[in-house]
C-alpha positions in Angstrom: 110.3 66.9 20.5 112.9 65.0 20.5 115.3 67.6 22.6 112.2 68.3 24.9 112.7 64.6 25.6 115.9 64.6 26.2 116.2 68.0 27.8 113.4 66.5 30.4 114.9 63.3 30.8 118.8 64.9 31.7 116.7 67.0 34.2 115.1 64.5 35.4 118.4 62.5 36.3 119.6 65.6 37.8 116.5 66.0 39.9 116.7 61.9 41.1 120.7 62.8 41.3 119.9 65.7 44.0 117.4 63.7 45.7 119.8 61.0 46.6 122.4 63.0 47.7 120.1 64.6 50.1 118.7 61.6 51.7 122.1 60.3 51.8 123.1 63.5 53.3 120.3 62.7 55.9 121.0 59.2 56.4 124.7 60.1 56.7 123.6 62.9 59.0 121.5 60.7 61.3 124.3 58.3 61.6 127.0 60.6 62.8 124.5 62.2 64.9 123.8 58.4 66.5 127.7 57.4 66.6 128.2 60.5 69.1 125.8 59.7 70.8 127.7 55.7 72.0 129.1 55.6 75.3 132.8 56.2 75.6 134.6 52.6 76.2 138.4 53.7 76.4 140.5 55.9 77.3 141.3 58.5 80.9 138.3 60.7 82.4 139.5 63.2 84.9 137.0 63.7 88.0 137.5 66.5 90.3 136.3 65.2 94.0 137.6 61.7 92.8 138.7 59.9 96.1 141.2 57.7 94.1 141.9 56.2 90.8 139.0 53.7 89.3 138.6 51.4 86.8 135.9 49.8 83.9 136.7 47.2 82.2 133.7 45.3 79.9 133.9 42.4 78.5 133.0 41.3 74.9 129.0 41.5 75.9 129.7 45.4 77.5 129.3 44.1 81.1 131.0 46.1 83.2 133.3 45.4 86.2 134.0 49.0 88.1 136.7 48.9 90.4 136.5 51.3 92.8 138.3 52.9 96.4 134.6 53.2 97.9 131.7 53.6 97.8 131.3 57.3 96.7 133.5 56.3 93.8 131.7 53.6 93.0 128.5 55.6 93.1 130.0 57.7 90.9 131.2 55.0 88.6 127.6 53.4 88.4 125.6 56.9 87.6 128.4 57.4 84.7 127.6 53.6 82.8 124.0 54.1 83.5 123.7 57.7 81.7 126.2 56.5 78.7 124.2 53.3 77.9 120.7 53.8 79.6 120.1 57.3 80.7 116.1 57.6 78.5 115.5 54.5 80.4 116.4 56.3 83.9 114.6 59.3 82.7 111.4 57.3 82.0 111.8 55.8 85.4 111.5 58.9 87.3 108.9 60.7 85.2 106.8 57.2 85.6 107.3 58.0 89.8 106.7 61.7 89.3 103.9 61.2 87.0 105.8 63.2 84.1 105.7 61.5 81.1 103.4 64.0 78.8 105.9 66.7 79.2 107.7 64.0 76.9 105.0 62.1 75.2 102.0 64.1 75.0 99.2 63.9 74.9 99.4 59.5 75.0 101.2 60.0 78.5 98.0 61.8 80.1 96.2 59.8 81.5 98.9 57.8 83.4 100.4 61.0 84.7 96.7 61.6 86.2 96.9 58.9 88.0 100.4 59.0 89.6 100.3 62.6 89.8 97.7 62.1 92.3 100.5 60.8 94.7 102.7 63.9 94.1 105.7 61.6 94.8 107.9 64.5 93.1 107.0 66.7 96.0 107.4 63.9 98.6 110.9 62.9 97.1 112.5 66.2 97.9 111.2 66.3 101.6 112.3 62.7 101.6 115.9 63.1 100.0 116.1 65.9 102.7 115.8 63.4 105.9 117.9 60.8 104.6 120.9 59.5 106.5 123.9 61.5 105.6 125.8 59.0 104.1 122.6 57.8 102.0 122.6 61.5 100.9 126.2 61.5 100.3 125.6 58.4 97.9 123.0 59.5 95.6 124.7 63.1 95.5 127.9 61.3 94.2 125.4 58.8 91.9 123.6 61.9 90.4 127.1 63.5 89.7 128.3 60.4 88.0 125.0 60.2 85.6 125.3 64.3 85.2 129.3 63.9 83.9 128.7 60.5 81.7 125.2 62.3 79.8 127.5 65.3 79.3 130.8 63.6 78.1 128.3 62.4 75.5 129.3 63.9 71.9 125.6 64.1 71.2 122.3 63.7 73.7 120.4 60.2 73.4 118.7 60.2 70.1 115.3 59.9 72.0 115.4 63.4 72.3 116.1 64.3 68.8 113.1 62.8 68.0 111.3 64.7 70.3 113.5 67.8 69.8 114.3 67.9 73.2 117.2 68.3 76.1 117.6 65.1 78.3 117.1 67.6 81.9 119.7 66.5 84.4 120.0 63.8 86.9 119.0 65.1 90.4 119.6 63.5 93.7 116.2 62.7 95.0 115.2 61.0 91.1 116.5 57.9 92.5 113.8 58.1 95.1 111.7 58.6 91.9 113.0 55.3 90.5 111.7 53.3 93.5 108.1 54.9 93.2 108.0 54.0 89.8 109.0 50.3 90.7 105.7 50.6 93.3 103.4 51.3 90.3 105.1 49.4 88.2 105.0 46.4 90.9 101.9 47.1 93.5 100.0 49.3 90.4 97.2 47.0 90.1 96.1 46.9 93.7 94.0 49.7 93.7 92.0 48.6 90.5 91.8 44.9 92.6 90.8 46.7 95.6 88.0 48.8 93.9 86.6 45.3 92.5 86.6 43.9 95.5 84.7 46.7 97.2 82.3 46.8 94.7 81.5 42.5 95.4 81.5 43.2 99.1 78.9 45.8 98.6 76.4 43.6 96.0 76.9 39.8 97.9 75.7 38.2 100.9 78.8 36.9 103.1 78.2 33.6 102.1 78.4 35.1 98.2 81.0 36.7 98.5 83.0 33.5 100.2 82.2 31.5 97.0 83.3 34.1 94.8 86.6 35.6 96.3 88.2 31.8 98.0 91.3 32.7 100.3 93.3 30.1 98.9 93.1 26.8 96.5 94.2 23.2 96.4 96.7 24.3 94.1 98.6 26.5 96.9 101.8 25.4 97.4 102.9 27.4 101.0 106.5 27.2 102.2 105.2 26.0 105.8 102.9 22.8 104.9 101.7 21.0 102.2 99.0 23.0 101.6 96.4 25.0 102.6 94.1 23.6 105.0 90.8 25.8 105.0 87.2 24.9 106.1 85.0 24.4 102.6 83.2 26.7 101.7 79.5 25.7 100.8 78.1 26.5 97.4 75.1 29.5 98.0 71.9 28.7 96.4 71.5 31.8 95.0 73.9 33.6 93.1 74.2 37.9 92.5 71.4 38.8 90.1 74.1 40.2 88.0 76.5 37.7 87.8 75.0 35.3 85.3 73.9 38.8 83.2 74.8 39.2 80.1 77.4 41.3 79.2 79.7 42.9 76.1 83.0 43.7 77.2 86.4 43.2 75.7 88.5 41.5 78.3 92.4 41.3 78.4 91.5 37.5 78.1 89.1 37.4 75.2 91.2 36.1 73.0 93.7 33.4 72.5 96.5 35.9 72.7 95.6 36.5 76.4 98.6 37.1 78.0 99.5 36.9 82.0 101.4 39.6 83.7 102.5 37.1 86.7 105.6 34.7 86.6 108.4 35.5 88.6 110.1 33.0 91.0 113.4 32.4 93.3 114.5 29.6 95.3 117.2 28.1 97.0 118.9 25.1 97.7 121.0 24.0 101.0 124.4 23.7 101.5 123.6 20.1 102.4 122.3 19.3 99.1 124.8 20.9 97.0 127.8 19.8 95.0 129.6 21.6 97.3 128.6 22.5 100.3 127.6 25.9 99.8 123.9 27.4 99.2 122.5 27.9 95.6 120.2 30.3 94.6 118.0 31.1 92.2 116.3 34.0 90.5 114.2 35.0 87.0 111.8 38.2 87.9 109.4 38.3 85.6 108.8 41.4 84.0 107.5 43.0 80.7 110.0 42.7 77.9 111.9 45.8 75.9 114.9 47.1 74.6 117.0 47.6 77.1 115.6 45.0 79.2 115.0 46.4 82.7 118.5 45.1 84.2 122.2 46.6 83.6 124.5 44.2 84.2 127.7 44.6 86.6 130.3 43.6 89.2 131.4 45.8 91.8 135.1 45.4 93.1 135.5 47.9 96.0 136.7 47.3 100.1 133.4 46.4 102.0 132.9 48.0 105.2 135.2 45.1 107.2 138.3 46.5 105.1 138.4 43.4 103.1 138.2 43.3 99.1 134.8 42.2 98.5 133.1 41.6 94.7 129.9 41.6 93.9 128.5 40.5 90.9 124.5 40.6 89.2 122.5 43.3 87.7 121.4 47.0 88.8 118.4 49.2 88.1 119.7 52.0 86.3 118.7 55.2 88.2 119.8 53.8 91.0 123.6 52.6 92.8 122.9 49.9 94.2 123.4 46.3 93.0 119.6 44.5 92.9 119.9 40.7 92.8 123.3 39.0 92.7 125.7 37.1 94.9 128.7 39.4 96.9 130.9 35.9 97.4 129.1 35.3 100.9 125.5 35.8 100.2 123.2 35.2 97.4 119.9 36.6 97.0 116.9 37.2 94.6 113.6 38.5 93.9 109.7 37.9 93.6 107.2 40.1 93.9 105.0 39.1 96.8 101.2 40.1 96.1 101.3 41.3 99.7 98.2 43.6 100.3 99.7 47.0 101.1 96.7 48.9 99.2 93.5 50.0 101.3 90.4 51.8 99.9 89.1 54.0 102.9 85.6 54.8 102.5 84.8 58.5 103.3 81.9 60.8 103.7 82.2 64.3 101.9 80.2 67.3 103.5 79.3 68.8 100.5 80.4 68.1 96.8 82.5 71.6 96.9 83.9 70.9 100.5 86.9 70.0 101.4 86.2 68.5 105.0 85.6 64.4 104.8 84.8 62.3 107.7 87.8 59.8 108.2 87.4 57.1 110.7 84.4 58.9 112.4 86.1 62.1 112.7 86.2 65.1 109.9 89.0 66.5 108.5 90.0 69.2 105.8 91.8 67.8 103.0 94.6 69.8 102.1 94.3 70.8 98.4 96.8 71.3 95.9 96.7 72.1 92.3 99.4 70.0 90.0 100.0 71.3 86.6 100.9 68.8 84.0 102.8 69.6 81.2 102.0 68.1 78.1 104.6 68.1 74.6 102.5 69.8 71.9 99.4 70.7 74.2 98.7 73.3 76.8 99.1 72.4 80.3 96.5 70.4 82.1 95.1 71.1 85.8 95.0 68.5 88.2 93.4 69.0 91.2 94.6 66.8 94.3 92.5 66.0 97.6 94.8 64.7 100.5 93.4 63.5 103.7 95.7 61.7 106.6 95.0 58.6 104.7 95.7 59.6 101.3 94.3 61.6 98.2 90.8 61.5 97.7 89.3 60.0 94.7 85.4 59.7 93.2 84.7 56.1 92.5 80.9 55.2 91.3 79.8 58.1 93.3 81.7 58.0 96.2 84.8 59.1 97.8 87.6 57.2 98.8 91.1 57.6 100.3 94.0 56.0 98.7 95.7 54.2 101.4 99.3 53.1 99.6 102.3 52.1 101.7 104.2 53.8 99.2 103.2 57.0 100.9 103.9 56.0 104.2 107.0 57.3 106.2 109.5 54.2 105.4 108.1 53.4 102.2 111.2 54.4 100.3 114.6 54.2 101.8 118.1 53.1 100.3 118.1 50.1 102.7 118.4 47.7 99.3 121.9 48.4 99.3 122.9 47.1 102.8 121.6 43.4 101.2 125.0 43.4 99.1 126.8 44.4 102.3 125.7 41.0 104.4 128.1 38.4 105.0 125.3 36.0 106.1 121.9 35.1 106.0 120.9 36.5 109.0 122.7 39.9 107.6 120.5 39.6 104.6 117.4 39.1 105.9 117.9 42.0 108.0 118.6 44.4 105.7 115.7 43.4 103.4 113.4 43.8 106.2 114.2 47.2 106.7 114.0 48.0 102.7 112.0 50.6 101.4 110.6 49.3 98.5 107.6 47.4 96.8 107.3 44.2 98.8 109.2 41.7 97.3 109.8 37.5 98.1 113.6 37.4 98.9 115.3 34.4 99.2 118.7 34.2 100.6 121.9 31.6 100.3 125.0 32.0 102.0 128.5 30.2 101.4 127.6 28.1 105.0 125.0 26.6 103.2 122.4 28.7 105.2 118.8 29.5 103.4 116.3 32.1 104.0 113.4 33.6 103.2 111.7 36.6 104.1 109.8 40.0 102.9 111.8 42.6 101.5 110.3 46.1 101.8 107.4 48.1 103.4 104.6 45.6 104.9 101.3 47.5 106.4 101.2 46.4 110.4 97.4 44.9 110.0 98.1 43.1 113.9 95.6 45.1 115.7 93.2 43.6 113.1 93.6 39.8 112.5 90.5 39.6 114.1 89.1 41.1 110.7 88.3 40.1 107.6 90.7 37.3 106.1 90.5 38.7 102.9 93.0 41.2 104.2 90.8 44.2 104.2 91.0 45.4 108.0 92.9 48.6 108.4 96.5 50.2 109.0 98.3 52.6 110.8 102.1 52.6 110.5 104.7 50.3 108.7 105.0 46.3 110.4 108.6 46.6 112.3 111.3 44.9 110.6 111.6 42.4 113.5 108.1 41.0 113.1 108.3 40.1 109.8 107.7 36.5 109.0 110.6 34.3 107.9 111.5 31.0 107.0 115.1 29.7 107.7 116.7 26.4 107.0 113.4 24.4 106.5 114.3 20.8 107.4 113.9 19.7 103.1 116.8 21.7 102.1 115.2 24.3 99.6 112.9 27.4 99.6 110.7 28.9 96.7 108.7 31.5 96.3 106.6 32.1 92.5 104.0 35.3 93.3 101.7 32.9 95.7 100.7 32.5 98.9 104.2 31.8 100.9 102.5 30.8 104.2 99.8 28.1 105.3 99.1 29.7 108.7 98.1 32.5 110.4 101.3 34.5 109.9 100.5 34.7 106.0 97.8 37.7 107.4 101.2 40.0 108.1 101.3 40.0 104.6 98.1 39.9 103.5 96.5 38.9 100.1 97.5 41.6 97.5 96.7 39.1 94.7 98.5 36.1 95.2 99.1 33.6 91.9 96.7 30.4 92.1 99.8 28.2 92.9 100.3 25.6 90.5 103.5 27.3 89.2 104.7 27.3 92.6 103.9 23.3 93.2 105.6 22.6 90.1 108.8 24.6 90.8 108.7 22.9 94.9 108.5 19.2 93.0 111.2 19.9 90.2 113.2 21.0 93.4 112.3 18.0 95.5 113.3 15.8 92.2 117.0 17.4 92.0 117.9 15.7 95.2 121.8 16.6 95.5 122.7 19.0 93.3 124.7 21.4 91.0 124.5 24.8 89.5 123.7 23.4 86.0 120.9 20.8 87.1 119.3 23.5 88.8 119.5 25.8 86.0 116.9 23.4 84.2 114.2 24.1 86.4 113.9 27.3 84.4 113.3 26.3 81.5 110.6 23.8 82.3 107.7 24.0 80.1 105.8 21.2 81.1 102.1 22.3 81.1 100.7 20.1 83.9 98.2 22.8 85.2 97.1 23.0 81.3 96.6 19.0 81.1 93.6 19.6 83.9 92.0 21.7 81.4 92.7 19.4 78.6 91.1 16.9 80.1 88.1 18.4 80.7 87.8 19.5 77.2 88.2 15.9 76.3 85.3 15.2 78.4 82.7 17.4 77.4 83.4 16.9 73.6 81.0 13.6 73.8 79.2 11.6 71.0 76.4 14.1 71.3 78.5 17.2 71.2 80.5 16.0 68.2 77.1 14.9 65.9 77.0 17.1 63.2 80.1 19.3 64.2 82.9 18.5 62.1 85.0 21.3 63.7 84.3 19.8 67.3 85.5 16.6 66.0 89.0 18.0 65.0 89.4 20.3 68.1 89.0 16.4 69.9 90.7 15.0 67.7 94.2 17.7 68.0 93.5 17.9 72.0 94.6 14.0 71.3 96.9 13.9 68.7 98.9 16.7 68.6 99.4 17.5 72.7 102.9 16.8 73.7 102.8 18.0 77.6 104.4 21.1 77.2 104.1 24.2 76.0 105.6 23.7 72.7 106.1 25.4 69.6 104.9 22.9 67.5 102.1 22.0 69.8 98.4 22.8 68.2 96.7 20.9 71.5 98.0 23.2 73.7 97.1 26.7 72.0 93.7 25.1 72.0 93.5 23.9 75.6 94.6 27.4 76.9 92.4 28.9 74.4 89.3 26.8 76.0 90.1 27.8 79.8 90.4 32.0 78.9 87.2 31.7 77.1 85.5 29.6 79.8 86.4 32.6 81.7 84.7 35.1 79.5 81.9 33.0 78.6 81.2 32.9 82.6 82.5 36.5 83.9 82.0 38.9 81.0 78.4 40.3 82.7 80.5 40.6 86.0 83.4 42.3 84.1 81.1 44.7 82.5 79.5 45.8 85.5 83.4 46.1 87.1 84.3 48.2 84.1 81.4 50.7 84.9 82.9 51.8 88.0 86.8 51.4 86.9 87.9 51.3 83.7 90.7 48.9 85.1 88.2 46.4 86.7 88.3 42.9 86.5 87.0 39.8 88.0 90.4 38.5 87.8 92.4 41.2 89.3 89.7 40.7 92.0 90.5 37.2 92.3 93.7 35.5 90.3 92.5 32.5 92.0 89.2 32.1 89.3 90.5 28.8 87.7 90.1 26.8 90.9 86.0 28.7 90.8 85.7 27.8 87.5 86.3 24.0 88.4 84.0 24.2 91.5 81.1 25.1 89.0 82.1 22.6 86.4 81.9 19.8 88.8 78.8 20.9 91.0 76.9 22.1 87.8 74.7 24.8 90.3 71.6 25.8 87.9 71.7 29.3 90.2 75.2 30.4 88.8 74.6 29.1 84.6 75.2 32.3 82.7 73.1 34.0 80.3 72.4 32.1 77.2 73.3 28.6 78.8 70.8 26.0 79.7 74.0 23.6 81.5 77.4 23.5 82.1 78.0 21.0 79.7 76.8 23.8 77.2 78.8 26.5 78.9 82.1 24.3 78.1 81.1 24.2 74.2 80.5 27.6 74.2 83.9 28.3 75.2 85.1 25.5 72.8 83.0 26.9 70.0 84.3 30.6 70.3 88.0 29.3 70.5 87.3 27.8 67.3 85.3 31.4 66.1 88.7 33.0 67.5 91.0 31.1 65.2 88.8 31.2 61.6 88.7 34.8 62.8 92.5 34.9 62.5 92.4 33.4 59.0 93.9 30.3 60.9 92.7 26.8 60.4 92.8 24.5 63.2 95.8 22.0 62.8 98.1 25.0 62.2 97.4 26.7 65.4 100.7 25.6 66.7 101.7 27.7 70.2 104.9 28.9 68.7 102.8 30.6 66.4 101.2 32.6 68.9 103.9 32.9 71.1 106.0 34.8 69.4 108.5 37.6 70.8 107.8 40.9 70.1 110.4 43.0 71.9 110.9 46.3 70.9 112.2 49.9 71.7 108.8 52.4 72.9 109.6 54.0 69.5 110.3 51.1 67.4 106.4 51.8 65.9 106.4 55.4 65.4 109.7 54.9 63.4 108.4 53.0 59.9 111.8 53.0 58.4 114.5 52.7 61.3 111.6 50.9 63.9 112.9 47.3 62.8 116.6 48.2 63.7 114.8 49.0 67.2 113.3 46.0 68.1 114.3 42.2 68.6 113.9 39.7 65.5 110.4 37.7 65.8 110.9 34.4 67.1 108.9 31.9 68.6 109.3 30.6 72.0 107.9 28.1 74.2 106.8 28.6 77.8 103.5 30.0 79.3 101.8 30.9 82.4 101.2 28.4 85.3 104.7 26.8 84.6 108.2 27.8 85.7 109.3 29.0 81.8 106.7 31.9 81.7 106.9 33.2 78.5 105.0 35.4 76.3 105.7 38.2 73.5 106.5 41.0 75.5 106.3 38.8 79.2 108.8 36.8 80.5 112.0 36.2 82.4 114.0 39.8 82.5 117.1 37.7 83.7 117.9 34.1 84.4 120.4 33.6 87.1 121.8 30.1 89.1 124.9 31.0 91.5 126.5 30.1 94.7 128.1 32.2 96.4 131.9 31.9 96.9 131.8 29.9 93.7 130.4 32.4 91.2 132.6 31.3 88.4 129.9 28.3 88.1 127.1 30.5 87.9 124.6 30.7 85.1 123.0 34.1 83.4 121.2 35.5 80.8 118.5 37.9 79.8 116.7 39.8 76.8 118.0 42.3 75.0 121.9 43.4 75.8 124.0 46.4 78.1 123.3 48.8 76.0 120.2 50.5 74.5 122.1 52.0 71.2 121.3 50.3 68.1 124.2 51.4 66.7 126.1 50.0 70.2 127.8 46.4 69.8 126.4 45.7 72.6 122.7 46.3 72.0 121.9 42.9 71.4 124.8 40.8 72.8 123.5 37.6 75.2 119.8 38.2 73.4 120.2 34.7 71.0 121.5 32.7 74.5 118.5 34.2 76.6 116.1 33.1 73.8 117.9 29.3 73.9 118.3 29.4 77.5 122.2 28.5 76.8 123.9 28.2 80.6 125.9 31.1 79.8 128.9 32.4 82.6 127.2 34.7 85.2 130.5 35.9 85.8 131.9 37.9 82.5 134.3 37.4 80.3 137.7 38.9 79.7 138.4 42.5 79.5 138.6 43.9 76.7 138.1 47.4 77.0 139.3 49.5 80.0 138.0 53.2 80.9 140.3 54.7 83.8 138.9 57.7 86.0 141.4 59.5 87.6 140.9 62.2 90.0 
């Protein structure tokens, strides 16, 4: 018996040893494979067709300075670096634009692919590339050559493809156009749902009710051309739509304290007359969904300008494109925010019969083109999607009716390579002109130049609605072509010496009709930025940078005060939880969206629970028509309407189950308390930092239980929130912070989440991330060169 036990123990040891060796071999093999896909940092690369020697110097954070002979060589170098550091990101973007995610992600990507394939941008990309100017074709071809050479130079494919068991597909020149369309989906992708919601509201209301539900301005607007927007007061309709106050059980995106805004970008410029050195100062913090890798790839371009003089352009690029997106070239600096322009129309169609391809469009019958799109799905049979397309766009059935999806992204001129010309400008005039000719999603661009001038306009495609300016003020009027660049609205060298945008209504006057309201923010954040700029007076980059970290809760203060007013003696009688809620609003309020503020958590919970109490019935109806439907999409200014309802207290507009507007507010407070209780959180422990904790990760982190922690940043509480300059959430926020003056880039400031490389074993994977979390004033320009990669013909 003892002998058998010893033998079993001995064999058990052998088995454990074998298992250990197998696991060790797997881990070693995985490490070797991962290291084989790291980019090359040093050495020499021979490139047939290169016009002259080219070098790439990287600093300690991996930020490259590419010194090239001309733009074509530079494009090759940018493509090479993008492929080695960020190829999977590039692939994801082109597949997003084309509607081809299911080929990688399986059925999880099918819903998005159906939505995107409707526009058939893959087919349009090939046609568009063939009609680009020869110099643009050449630049994309050289970029694609650099991408494919950079990918081939890796000793192993990027690790994401090993998980899929696939090989990365080569990059084609037209794929860069798909990246621009991917940004259309990212930046204007909510426009269809917005128009569907607004269309339903138009159909279900009287004109008076519609004007009340969809105001064109608010008291918080902070336009560039006036102190505010003066609009005729909208009278309160005596009767509400029958569906408005109806009960509705719907899980909305704001139904809990964890609601996050996806609106946050800001940019601004200070004229030279107010800067310490006489040149303009430009600030930009483009807000996006945050992940690993970060959207942007930092770089410095060093090559001769068209004039023959040496030019250094520093800033951020987007993997998939060979251009500098935002930055400074020594003569001008520029940055963007989403313009929320009205660039989409839902055009009602009449169909001859259920099976017919004949539709009445603008009063005339036409036969829609029919195409069957085949969507490849990893691990499943392909899915066929029949696309019907009219002259105004593809057909979609919504709530039993047919509509053409008319979007500027499909228009001639909606996509081009004009963004690359902004970096070639030598003053604000040239930069603004290049911006207005750019084929990209409509953005606010602010520009400052070395001489101290500043300017704003729209960069990207706008529909030409001038023929319909007498039409509805909500931008529902149609359009046939794009607005000519010469007719874009502009603001140049304003008397106050400052410009600002923050996804808000940019103009108070009629010129705003040229932009249209595509979901503009309520304006409170823009107003806070405007006032911050004014308070700076004469300033420099370091002082101006602090504006980006402003987390004062000026807007939420209003809702804190509103909650305190309703929590009177009668509301508190016999309700100890409400009494505790009131005490914390008073005693744990710092005036900021700060980490330790309980009062901030409760005040914002009150606001967003008010939204649910009042609009849940409306949202339930909207979601029956379109899964993405939401009243907030139709009216981002909904808090202004809520404030009006609480002020006027119209009985006809009470939601179901409420006998007074005081009861509505107490319902919101009680729901906030209940939401915390359901999560096991005591009221006095509901600190804002505990809820506003970073959750930034690689898309595959959640699907790799053992390795996922290496593909994510450590959870860390961050201050800030919606409706203030420092917009911050767990996975949404300032995708970069940039403050720079052209000609004085050495004084500039820059930081961004994540790092240069998407590779978890790279020394650059999270280089600089901690500085972004802290808000450090790290340099705009790269540090001393640590690594050199040389390219020779």
